[in-house]
C-alpha positions as CSV (number, residue, x, y, z in Angstrom):
1,M,108.9,95.5,99.3
2,H,110.3,92.1,98.1
3,D,108.7,89.1,99.7
4,Q,107.8,91.0,102.9
5,R,105.5,88.8,105.0
6,L,103.5,90.1,108.0
7,G,105.4,89.5,111.2
8,E,108.5,88.2,109.4
9,R,110.8,90.0,111.8
10,A,110.8,93.0,114.1
11,G,111.8,96.4,112.7
12,N,110.1,96.4,109.3
13,C,109.6,100.0,108.3
14,S,106.1,101.5,107.7
15,L,105.9,101.7,103.9
16,E,103.1,104.3,104.0
17,E,105.4,106.6,106.0
18,I,108.3,106.1,103.5
19,V,106.0,106.7,100.6
20,M,104.6,110.0,102.1
21,A,108.0,111.2,103.2
22,V,109.4,110.7,99.7
23,K,106.3,112.4,98.2
24,T,106.2,115.4,100.5
25,R,110.0,115.9,100.2
26,R,110.4,115.2,96.5
27,D,112.6,118.3,96.3
28,Y,115.1,116.8,98.8
29,F,115.1,113.1,97.7
30,G,114.8,113.9,94.0
31,L,112.6,110.8,93.5
32,A,109.3,110.4,91.8
33,L,106.7,107.8,92.9
34,N,104.1,106.0,90.7
35,I,101.9,105.2,93.7
36,D,98.3,106.4,94.1
37,T,98.5,107.4,97.8
38,K,94.7,107.9,98.0
39,H,94.4,104.2,98.5
40,I,96.7,104.1,101.6
41,V,94.0,104.3,104.2
42,A,91.7,101.8,102.5
43,A,94.7,99.4,102.2
44,S,95.5,99.9,105.8
45,R,91.9,99.1,106.8
46,M,91.9,96.0,104.7
47,V,95.1,94.7,106.3
48,S,93.8,95.5,109.8
49,Q,90.6,93.7,109.1
50,T,92.3,90.7,107.6
51,T,94.9,90.3,110.4
52,G,92.7,91.4,113.3
53,F,95.4,93.8,114.5
54,V,94.0,97.3,115.2
55,V,95.8,100.4,114.0
56,Q,96.7,102.5,117.0
57,P,95.1,106.0,116.9
58,N,98.4,107.8,117.1
59,K,99.9,105.9,114.1
60,A,101.3,108.3,111.5
61,V,99.3,108.7,108.3
62,V,96.7,105.9,108.9
63,G,95.9,106.4,112.6
64,A,92.5,107.9,113.5
65,N,94.3,110.8,115.2
66,A,96.9,111.4,112.5
67,F,95.1,114.6,111.3
68,A,93.3,115.5,114.5
69,H,94.2,118.8,116.2
70,A,93.1,119.2,119.8
71,S,95.3,122.1,120.8
72,G,93.6,125.5,120.3
73,I,96.8,127.0,118.9
74,H,97.1,124.1,116.5
75,Q,93.5,124.5,115.4
76,D,93.9,128.2,114.9
77,G,97.1,127.6,112.9
78,V,95.5,125.0,110.7
79,L,92.5,127.3,109.9
80,K,94.8,130.2,109.0
81,A,97.5,128.2,107.1
82,R,97.0,124.5,106.9
83,D,100.6,123.6,106.0
84,T,101.8,125.2,109.3
85,Y,101.0,121.9,111.0
86,E,100.2,119.5,108.1
87,I,102.8,118.7,105.5
88,M,100.3,116.6,103.7
89,R,96.5,116.7,103.4
90,A,94.3,114.0,104.9
91,E,92.6,113.6,101.5
92,D,96.0,112.7,99.9
93,V,96.2,109.4,101.7
94,G,92.5,108.5,101.5
95,W,90.8,110.1,104.5
96,S,87.5,111.5,103.5
97,A,87.4,115.3,103.2
98,N,83.6,115.2,103.4
99,K,82.6,115.8,107.0
100,I,78.9,115.5,106.5
101,V,77.6,112.8,108.8
102,L,74.8,110.6,107.6
103,G,71.9,109.7,109.8
104,K,68.4,108.2,109.8
105,L,67.0,111.0,107.7
106,S,69.6,110.6,105.0
107,G,68.2,109.4,101.7
108,R,69.3,106.7,99.2
109,N,71.0,109.2,96.9
110,A,73.1,110.6,99.8
111,F,74.1,107.1,100.8
112,K,75.0,106.1,97.2
113,A,77.0,109.3,96.8
114,R,79.0,108.5,99.9
115,L,79.7,105.0,98.6
116,Q,81.2,106.5,95.5
117,E,83.3,109.0,97.5
118,L,84.7,106.1,99.5
119,G,85.5,104.2,96.4
120,V,83.0,101.4,97.0
121,Q,81.6,99.9,93.9
122,L,78.6,97.5,94.3
123,E,77.7,95.3,91.4
124,S,74.1,96.1,91.0
125,E,71.2,98.3,92.1
126,A,69.9,95.4,94.1
127,D,73.2,95.3,96.0
128,I,72.9,99.1,96.7
129,N,69.3,98.6,97.9
130,A,70.4,95.8,100.2
131,A,73.2,97.9,101.6
132,F,70.9,100.9,102.0
133,A,68.4,98.8,103.9
134,K,71.1,97.8,106.4
135,F,72.2,101.4,106.6
136,K,68.6,102.5,107.6
137,E,68.5,99.6,110.1
138,L,71.8,100.8,111.6
139,A,70.6,104.4,111.6
140,D,67.6,103.5,113.8
141,R,70.0,102.2,116.4
142,K,72.8,104.8,116.0
143,S,72.3,108.5,115.6
144,D,75.4,109.3,113.4
145,I,76.8,107.1,110.7
146,F,80.5,107.6,109.9
147,D,82.5,106.5,106.9
148,E,84.0,103.6,109.0
149,D,80.4,102.4,109.8
150,I,79.5,102.4,106.1
151,L,82.7,100.5,105.1
152,A,82.0,97.9,107.8
153,L,78.4,97.7,106.7
154,V,79.3,97.1,103.1
155,S,81.9,94.6,104.1
156,D,79.2,92.7,106.1
157,E,76.9,92.8,103.1
158,A,79.6,91.3,100.8
159,V,80.1,88.5,103.3
160,T,76.5,87.5,103.1
161,H,76.8,87.0,99.4
162,E,79.3,84.2,99.9
163,Q,78.2,80.6,100.3
164,E,77.3,80.2,103.9
165,T,76.9,77.1,106.0
166,Y,76.2,79.0,109.1
167,R,74.3,82.3,109.6
168,L,73.2,84.1,112.8
169,V,69.4,84.3,113.3
170,S,69.1,85.6,116.8
171,L,71.0,85.8,120.1
172,R,69.9,86.1,123.7
173,Q,72.2,86.4,126.6
174,H,71.8,87.2,130.3
175,S,74.7,88.6,132.4
176,E,74.4,89.7,136.0
177,T,77.0,90.6,138.7
178,G,77.6,87.5,140.9
179,E,76.0,85.1,138.4
180,R,77.4,83.0,135.6
181,P,76.4,84.5,132.2
182,H,74.2,82.4,130.0
183,A,73.5,82.7,126.2
184,E,71.2,81.1,123.7
185,V,72.0,81.4,120.0
186,V,69.8,80.5,117.1
187,F,71.6,80.1,113.8
188,S,71.1,78.4,110.5
189,A,73.3,75.4,109.8
190,G,73.1,73.8,106.3
191,G,69.7,75.4,105.7
192,K,68.2,74.2,109.0
193,E,67.6,76.4,112.0
194,V,69.3,75.2,115.2
195,R,69.7,76.4,118.7
196,G,72.7,76.2,121.1
197,A,72.9,77.2,124.7
198,S,75.7,77.5,127.2
199,D,77.1,79.3,130.3
200,G,80.4,81.1,130.0
201,N,82.9,83.3,131.8
202,G,81.3,86.3,130.1
203,P,78.5,87.0,127.6
204,V,80.9,86.6,124.6
205,D,82.3,83.4,126.0
206,A,78.9,82.0,126.6
207,S,77.6,82.9,123.2
208,L,80.5,81.3,121.3
209,K,80.3,78.2,123.5
210,A,76.6,78.1,122.7
211,I,77.4,78.0,119.0
212,E,80.2,75.4,119.5
213,S,77.9,73.2,121.5
214,H,76.0,72.4,118.3
215,V,78.7,72.8,115.7
216,K,81.4,70.8,117.6
217,S,84.1,72.1,115.2
218,G,86.9,71.4,117.7
219,A,88.7,74.5,116.4
220,E,91.2,76.4,118.6
221,M,90.7,80.2,118.9
222,V,94.1,81.8,118.4
223,L,93.0,85.4,118.2
224,Y,90.0,87.5,119.4
225,S,90.2,91.2,118.6
226,V,87.7,94.0,119.2
227,N,87.8,97.4,117.5
228,A,85.4,100.3,117.9
229,I,84.7,101.5,114.4
230,S,84.1,105.1,115.5
231,G,84.9,106.8,118.7
232,S,81.8,106.6,120.8
233,T,79.9,104.1,123.0
234,E,77.2,103.7,120.4
235,S,79.6,102.9,117.6
236,R,79.6,99.6,115.8
237,G,82.1,97.2,117.2
238,E,84.2,95.1,114.8
239,V,85.3,91.7,116.0
240,T,87.9,89.5,114.4
241,V,88.1,85.8,115.4
242,R,90.9,83.6,114.2
243,L,90.4,79.8,114.3
244,Q,92.8,77.0,113.7
245,N,91.8,73.4,112.9
246,S,93.8,70.6,111.3
247,G,96.5,72.9,110.0
248,R,93.9,75.4,108.6
249,V,93.9,78.9,109.9
250,V,91.1,81.3,109.0
251,N,89.8,84.8,110.1
252,G,86.2,85.7,110.6
253,V,85.0,89.3,110.9
254,G,81.7,90.5,112.3
255,A,80.3,94.0,113.0
256,D,77.4,95.2,115.1
257,P,76.6,97.9,117.6
258,D,76.2,95.0,120.1
259,I,79.7,93.6,120.6
260,V,78.3,90.2,121.7
261,V,76.3,89.9,118.4
262,A,79.4,91.1,116.5
263,S,81.4,88.3,118.2
264,A,78.9,85.6,117.2
265,K,78.9,86.9,113.6
266,A,82.7,86.8,113.5
267,Y,82.8,83.2,115.0
268,L,80.2,82.0,112.5
269,S,82.1,83.7,109.6
270,A,85.3,81.9,110.7
271,L,83.4,78.6,110.8
272,N,82.1,79.2,107.3
273,K,85.6,79.6,106.0
274,L,86.8,76.5,107.9
275,Q,84.0,74.6,106.3
276,S,84.7,76.0,102.9
277,K,88.4,75.0,103.1
278,A,87.5,71.5,104.3
279,D,85.1,71.2,101.3
280,R,87.8,72.2,98.9
281,V,90.3,69.8,100.5
282,A,87.7,67.0,100.2
283,A,87.0,67.8,96.6
284,Q,90.7,67.7,95.7
285,G,91.1,64.4,97.5
């Protein structure tokens, strides 16, 4: 674990697999670990969101399918004797054991309780109320709300508390077979509402070009990554955009059931971070 940097070289081992191998076979290795493994999944999600690299579903321990059992024989075995097919419990590494799915009829107390189960601590009742309002808004657009949706929603809410130069107000785009997509984006820039419009190779490309047509940041996009937060067509999409400009590299993340909107949010988030870094450099100079 000494000075391990992401992407330093090929062949780095998965530390979560080593940790859980040692923990589950303590009798064999004769080692004790002072690691709270319940934070492994949360740490994995944080790294995935920060880097923009999606964890593949079949990844051991932290993959979405790590504790899924599709085979009827497997399911029967798990129900009768869990350790037949699972040498560790999903709860041991941070997956929620609570399978109750929240929806539009869920109340504030249920939402607050789920936040506590997920280890999310908001600073004040006002923050909880703001997050709950976004939860209800999402529930009107999506029938079932999963833990991943809530974590992305709270992450979105935390970002809005940061100092923002740019913030999405509305987005309108038109895409039709055989015609070049067009987008119009309204966003606030330095407290003023501005509008950008552009064509593009697709609705996402048109939307980001519409923003850039006004901002003129000149930044190079070095990563665009999309991840479905939960496994259905109505799930929230999480987009990571990585921009590079004048030696500065930043990641912006946006989430929304509409992937085009999520992309615009992610792009504006990255622009905010570029602006913040530029302001700090100017202040130091």
